C-alpha positions in Angstrom: -147.1 -113.4 12.4 -149.4 -110.4 12.7 -152.8 -110.9 11.1 -153.1 -109.3 7.7 -156.5 -107.9 8.8 -154.6 -105.9 11.5 -152.0 -104.8 9.0 -154.6 -103.8 6.4 -156.3 -101.6 9.1 -152.9 -100.0 9.9 -152.3 -99.4 6.2 -155.6 -97.6 5.9 -155.2 -95.6 9.1 -151.8 -94.4 8.1 -152.9 -93.7 4.5 -155.8 -91.6 5.8 -153.3 -89.5 7.8 -150.3 -89.3 5.4 -151.4 -90.4 1.9 -151.5 -93.7 0.0 -148.8 -96.3 -0.1 -147.2 -97.5 -3.3 -146.2 -100.8 -1.8 -147.3 -102.4 1.5 -146.4 -106.1 2.0 -144.9 -108.8 4.1 -141.9 -110.6 2.9 -140.2 -113.7 4.2 -136.6 -113.9 3.1 -135.1 -117.4 2.3 -132.2 -116.6 4.6 -134.6 -115.8 7.5 -137.3 -118.5 7.4 -140.2 -118.1 9.7 -139.7 -114.3 10.1 -141.4 -111.6 8.2 -140.2 -108.2 7.0 -142.7 -105.3 6.5 -141.7 -103.6 3.2 -143.3 -100.3 2.2 -143.0 -97.5 -0.2 -145.0 -94.2 -0.3 -144.3 -90.8 -1.8 -144.5 -89.2 1.7 -141.6 -91.5 2.9 -139.1 -90.1 0.4 -137.2 -88.1 3.0 -134.2 -90.3 3.6 -133.9 -93.9 4.8 -133.5 -93.5 8.5 -136.0 -90.6 8.9 -138.5 -92.5 6.7 -138.2 -95.7 8.7 -138.5 -93.8 12.0 -141.6 -92.0 10.8 -143.2 -95.2 9.7 -142.4 -97.0 12.9 -144.0 -94.2 14.9 -147.2 -94.4 12.8 -147.3 -98.2 13.0 -146.8 -98.1 16.7 -149.8 -95.7 17.0 -151.9 -98.0 14.9 -151.0 -101.6 15.9 -149.1 -101.1 19.1 -145.5 -101.7 20.1 -146.0 -105.4 21.0 -147.4 -106.2 17.5 -144.6 -104.3 15.9 -142.1 -106.7 17.5 -143.4 -109.5 15.2 -141.5 -108.1 12.3 -137.9 -109.1 11.6 -137.4 -105.7 10.1 -139.2 -102.8 8.6 -137.8 -101.7 5.2 -138.8 -98.6 3.2 -138.2 -98.6 -0.5 -137.4 -95.6 -2.7 -139.8 -95.1 -5.5 -137.0 -95.2 -8.1 -135.9 -98.7 -7.0 -136.1 -101.0 -10.1 -137.5 -103.9 -8.0 -140.4 -101.7 -6.9 -141.1 -100.8 -10.5 -141.1 -104.5 -11.4 -143.5 -105.4 -8.6 -145.8 -102.6 -9.7 -145.7 -103.8 -13.3 -146.2 -107.5 -12.3 -148.7 -107.2 -9.5 -151.6 -104.8 -9.4 -153.0 -104.9 -5.9 -155.1 -102.1 -4.5 -156.4 -103.6 -1.3 -156.1 -107.4 -1.5 -153.8 -110.3 -0.7 -151.5 -111.4 -3.5 -149.3 -114.3 -2.4 -145.9 -114.7 -4.1 -143.8 -117.8 -3.5 -140.1 -118.4 -4.2 -139.2 -115.2 -6.0 -136.2 -112.9 -6.3 -137.3 -109.4 -5.2 -135.2 -106.5 -4.2 -132.1 -108.6 -4.9 -133.2 -111.1 -2.2 -134.5 -114.6 -2.4 -138.0 -114.4 -1.1 -139.6 -117.6 0.2 -143.0 -116.1 0.7 -144.7 -112.7 0.3 -148.1 -111.3 1.0 -148.7 -108.0 -0.9 -151.6 -105.9 0.4 -150.9 -103.0 -2.0 -148.8 -102.6 -5.1 -150.2 -99.7 -6.9 -148.8 -96.3 -7.8 -150.8 -93.7 -6.0 -152.7 -91.2 -8.1 -152.6 -87.6 -7.2 -156.2 -86.9 -6.1 -155.2 -83.6 -4.5 -155.1 -81.6 -7.7 -158.1 -79.3 -8.0 -160.7 -80.0 -10.7 -160.4 -77.4 -13.5 -164.0 -76.3 -12.8 -163.2 -75.7 -9.2 -160.2 -73.3 -9.9 -160.8 -69.7 -9.0 -161.6 -67.4 -11.9 -159.5 -64.4 -12.7 -161.1 -61.0 -12.0 
């Protein structure tokens, strides 16, 4: 398994370029013991499943390298309207940590183990502060 320290760095590198993640975690499905899926959600990934996954793989490859990327069984993007994502955000508030979840049903799958590095809805920090808006002349 790829080190969570390496993944955390990749998460930060990508967030600096594209914006924050809503979910970033490793999930081991019960039907695939010993292998890990990288599961992510981010507002900037909402462009369609294949396109979103391709963009994420390209960004991850640039951050951790192609060899490290091969450690994942699969890379899965999750739409922000997915009810399981909403349940994770409600049940786990993780901004930049390691929350371990064992033997749970997430995304309709039996999960043997999970390591969640981020589960937090991004805030929109890009809106201008009212005092910074230009004045009408």
